[in-house]
C-alpha positions as CSV (number, residue, x, y, z in Angstrom):
1,M,0.4,0.0,0.1
2,K,1.2,3.5,-1.0
3,V,0.2,6.5,0.6
4,L,0.8,10.1,0.0
5,L,1.3,12.0,2.6
6,L,0.4,16.3,2.0
7,S,2.4,19.0,3.8
8,I,1.6,22.8,4.2
9,G,4.0,24.9,5.6
10,L,2.7,28.9,6.7
11,F,5.3,31.6,8.2
12,L,4.1,34.1,10.0
13,I,5.8,37.2,10.5
14,F,5.7,39.6,14.1
15,S,5.8,42.9,15.0
16,C,8.1,43.2,18.3
17,N,8.6,46.4,19.9
18,N,10.5,44.6,22.6
19,K,10.2,41.0,23.6
20,D,6.8,41.7,25.9
21,N,5.1,43.0,23.0
22,C,4.9,41.3,19.7
23,T,1.7,41.5,17.4
24,E,1.1,39.3,14.4
25,K,1.5,41.3,11.7
26,S,0.9,38.9,8.4
27,I,1.0,35.6,6.8
28,V,3.8,36.3,4.6
29,K,4.3,33.0,3.2
30,I,2.8,29.9,2.2
31,Q,5.0,27.5,0.9
32,K,4.3,24.8,-2.3
33,P,2.6,21.8,-1.1
34,K,5.2,18.9,-0.8
35,I,4.1,15.9,-1.3
36,T,5.7,12.7,-0.2
37,E,5.1,8.8,-0.8
38,I,5.3,6.2,1.5
39,E,5.3,2.8,1.5
40,I,2.8,1.0,4.4
41,K,4.1,-2.2,5.4
42,Y,1.3,-4.4,7.3
43,A,3.7,-5.9,9.4
44,Y,2.0,-7.9,12.7
45,T,-2.1,-9.1,13.9
46,I,-2.1,-11.3,16.8
47,L,-5.3,-13.1,16.9
48,Y,-7.5,-14.3,20.4
49,V,-8.5,-18.2,20.6
50,S,-9.3,-20.6,22.3
51,N,-6.7,-23.1,21.4
52,V,-3.7,-22.1,20.0
53,P,-2.2,-25.3,18.7
54,K,-5.9,-25.9,16.8
55,A,-6.1,-22.2,15.3
56,I,-2.1,-22.4,13.8
57,D,-2.9,-26.3,12.6
58,F,-6.1,-24.8,10.6
59,Y,-4.4,-21.8,9.4
60,K,-1.5,-24.5,7.9
61,K,-3.9,-26.8,6.1
62,A,-6.0,-23.9,4.5
63,F,-3.2,-21.8,3.7
64,G,-0.2,-23.4,3.5
65,F,1.5,-21.0,6.3
66,E,4.0,-22.3,8.2
67,Q,4.8,-22.4,11.9
68,K,7.1,-19.9,13.0
69,F,6.8,-21.2,16.4
70,L,4.4,-22.1,19.8
71,T,5.4,-21.7,23.6
72,P,6.2,-24.4,26.1
73,E,2.5,-23.6,27.2
74,N,0.7,-23.9,24.3
75,D,-1.0,-20.4,24.9
76,Y,1.3,-18.5,22.2
77,G,2.5,-18.7,18.6
78,E,2.9,-17.5,15.4
79,I,3.4,-18.5,11.6
80,I,4.8,-17.0,8.7
81,S,2.6,-15.6,6.2
82,G,5.0,-13.6,3.7
83,T,5.8,-9.8,5.5
84,T,3.3,-10.3,8.0
85,T,3.3,-12.0,11.0
86,I,0.4,-13.4,12.6
87,S,0.4,-14.7,15.5
88,F,-2.4,-16.3,18.4
89,A,-3.0,-16.1,21.5
90,N,-5.4,-17.6,24.4
91,F,-7.9,-15.5,25.8
92,E,-6.2,-15.9,29.1
93,L,-2.8,-14.5,27.9
94,G,-5.0,-11.9,26.2
95,N,-7.2,-11.0,29.2
96,S,-3.9,-10.7,31.6
97,N,-2.2,-8.5,28.7
98,L,-4.7,-6.5,28.4
99,K,-7.1,-4.1,30.4
100,K,-10.2,-4.2,28.8
101,V,-11.4,-8.1,29.0
102,L,-11.8,-9.8,25.8
103,Q,-15.2,-11.2,25.0
104,R,-15.1,-14.2,23.0
105,V,-17.4,-14.1,20.0
106,N,-19.0,-17.6,18.8
């Protein structure tokens, strides 16, 4: 995905008799808009699931992704899917890391 950023610079001139008595005089220059193209890559997502090994197995079979790793506790794992990391955490791990409680969707 490519995004164009547009930046416009405004310059103000102040009329100052002394350091405590400054008033805005006018806008004297508006820069030509500068357009910068940047490329945005989606790098990471996390899905909260009931069973991490089952979720990883599903993605391996359905999409041909490879397992990157799985914790010994089976509560967190990641798969390789090109430049994007797809990770899975169980609800208990998610609730211990987030301020709001996760709600399961059936």
